[in-house]
C-alpha positions in Angstrom: -214.5 -61.4 112.9 -215.6 -64.3 110.7 -215.0 -64.9 107.0 -218.3 -66.0 105.7 -218.9 -68.2 102.6 -219.7 -66.3 99.4 -222.9 -67.1 97.5 -221.9 -68.0 94.0 -223.9 -67.9 90.7 -226.2 -69.7 89.9 -227.5 -69.7 93.5 -231.0 -68.2 93.4 -230.3 -66.3 96.7 -228.5 -63.8 94.5 -231.8 -62.9 92.8 -233.6 -62.1 96.1 -234.6 -58.6 96.9 -233.0 -57.6 100.2 -235.2 -56.3 103.0 -234.6 -52.9 104.7 -232.6 -52.9 107.9 -235.0 -52.2 110.7 -232.4 -51.6 113.5 -228.8 -50.5 113.6 -227.4 -52.4 116.5 -224.4 -54.5 117.6 -225.5 -57.6 115.6 -225.6 -55.4 112.4 -222.2 -54.0 113.3 -220.8 -57.6 113.6 -222.3 -58.5 110.3 -220.6 -55.4 108.7 -217.3 -56.5 110.3 -217.7 -60.0 109.0 -218.6 -58.7 105.5 -215.5 -56.5 105.5 -213.3 -59.4 106.6 -214.9 -61.6 103.9 -214.4 -58.9 101.3 -210.7 -58.3 102.1 -210.1 -62.1 102.2 -211.6 -62.6 98.7 -210.1 -60.1 97.8 -212.7 -57.5 96.7 -213.6 -53.8 96.9 -217.3 -54.2 97.6 -219.7 -56.7 99.1 -223.5 -56.7 99.5 -225.0 -58.6 102.5 -226.9 -61.0 100.1 -223.6 -62.2 98.9 -223.0 -63.8 102.2 -226.6 -65.0 102.4 -228.1 -62.1 104.4 -231.0 -60.6 102.6 -230.5 -57.2 104.2 -230.0 -53.8 102.5 -226.5 -53.3 103.5 -223.1 -53.2 101.7 -219.6 -52.5 102.5 -216.9 -50.9 100.2 -213.1 -50.2 100.6 -211.5 -48.6 97.6 -208.1 -48.1 99.3 -205.0 -49.4 97.4 -202.8 -52.1 98.9 -200.2 -49.6 99.9 -202.7 -47.3 101.7 -204.4 -47.8 105.0 -207.8 -49.5 104.9 -210.8 -47.2 104.5 -213.9 -49.3 105.0 -217.3 -47.8 104.4 -220.6 -49.3 105.5 -223.8 -48.3 103.7 -227.1 -49.3 105.3 -230.4 -48.9 103.4 -228.6 -47.0 100.6 -230.8 -45.3 97.9 -229.8 -43.4 94.9 -231.4 -39.9 95.1 -229.8 -38.5 92.0 -227.9 -39.9 88.9 -225.8 -37.8 86.6 -226.5 -37.5 83.0 -223.1 -38.6 81.8 -222.1 -42.3 81.6 -218.9 -44.1 82.2 -217.8 -47.6 81.4 -215.8 -49.8 83.8 -214.6 -53.4 83.5 -216.6 -55.0 86.4 -216.1 -58.2 88.2 -218.0 -59.8 91.1 -217.1 -62.0 94.0 -220.2 -64.0 93.3 -219.2 -64.6 89.7 -215.5 -65.4 90.2 -213.0 -64.7 87.4 -215.5 -63.1 85.0 -215.2 -59.5 83.9 -217.1 -57.4 81.5 -217.4 -53.8 80.6 -220.6 -52.1 82.0 -222.0 -48.7 81.3 -223.5 -46.8 84.3 -224.1 -43.2 85.3 -220.7 -41.6 86.0 -222.0 -39.8 89.1 -224.6 -40.6 91.7 -225.8 -39.1 95.0 -226.6 -41.8 97.6 -228.5 -41.4 100.8 -227.8 -44.1 103.5 -227.3 -44.8 107.2 -223.8 -45.2 108.4 -222.8 -47.9 110.9 -223.8 -45.7 113.8 -227.3 -45.2 112.3 -226.7 -41.6 111.3 -228.3 -40.4 108.0 -225.6 -39.5 105.4 -225.4 -38.5 101.9 -222.5 -38.9 99.5 -221.9 -37.5 96.0 -219.9 -40.3 94.3 -218.1 -40.3 91.0 -215.5 -42.6 89.4 -214.9 -46.0 90.9 -217.0 -45.1 94.0 -220.1 -44.3 91.8 -219.6 -47.6 89.9 -219.0 -49.7 93.0 -222.0 -48.3 94.8 -224.3 -48.9 91.8 -222.9 -52.4 91.4 -223.4 -53.3 95.1 -226.8 -51.6 95.2 -227.9 -53.7 92.3 -227.3 -56.8 94.4 -229.8 -55.5 97.0 -232.5 -55.7 94.2 -231.4 -59.1 92.9 -229.6 -57.6 89.9 -226.2 -58.8 88.8 -223.6 -56.9 86.7 -224.1 -59.6 84.0 -227.7 -58.2 83.6 -226.1 -55.1 82.0 -224.3 -57.0 79.3 -225.7 -58.7 76.1 -228.2 -61.6 76.5 -225.8 -63.9 74.5 -222.8 -63.1 76.8 -225.0 -63.4 80.0 -226.4 -66.7 78.9 -222.9 -68.1 78.2 -221.8 -67.0 81.7 -224.9 -68.5 83.5 -224.4 -71.7 81.5 -220.8 -72.0 82.6 -221.6 -71.3 86.2 -224.4 -73.8 86.2 -222.0 -76.5 84.9 -219.4 -75.6 87.5 -222.0 -75.9 90.2 -223.1 -79.4 88.9 -219.4 -80.4 88.8 -219.0 -79.4 92.5 -221.9 -81.7 93.5 -220.8 -85.0 95.0 -221.9 -87.9 92.9 -225.2 -89.6 93.8 -224.9 -93.1 95.2 -227.1 -95.6 93.5 -228.9 -98.2 95.5 -229.4 -101.6 93.9 
């Protein structure tokens, strides 16, 4: 397995809409394994393929605690087929927006249809952290970030900060003359 580099804000790749997975095969399984390895290394609890530069509708999640055995889940071409009426608020963070957290309100429950890593059609009724995590990662597949769910003022401040950090990471230009 390979730890892949994470795509970090303000990279425009994060705003791409991911394409549906056409075929569930060994290459896709390797990507899922690499994504899980990358997520565990970060460390995180969810990761969308676009966050490692792959514009495919696939995400991985593992909500197990440190003292529990790993429980990786792979969701291919996930779609929300039902949203509950009640809302919940969680403090969210994102591996592509390191060290920034904000409270986000989302539906408390969702029903998601997807293909598992064997290509079998599945459906899950999710609530609590799983519902939040699925919605967060599925947003990535449509080029939406969790900061899009907070106030424009806060979002603009975060984007400005990450643009500055990106500029600071660039090597200085060498001048000729």
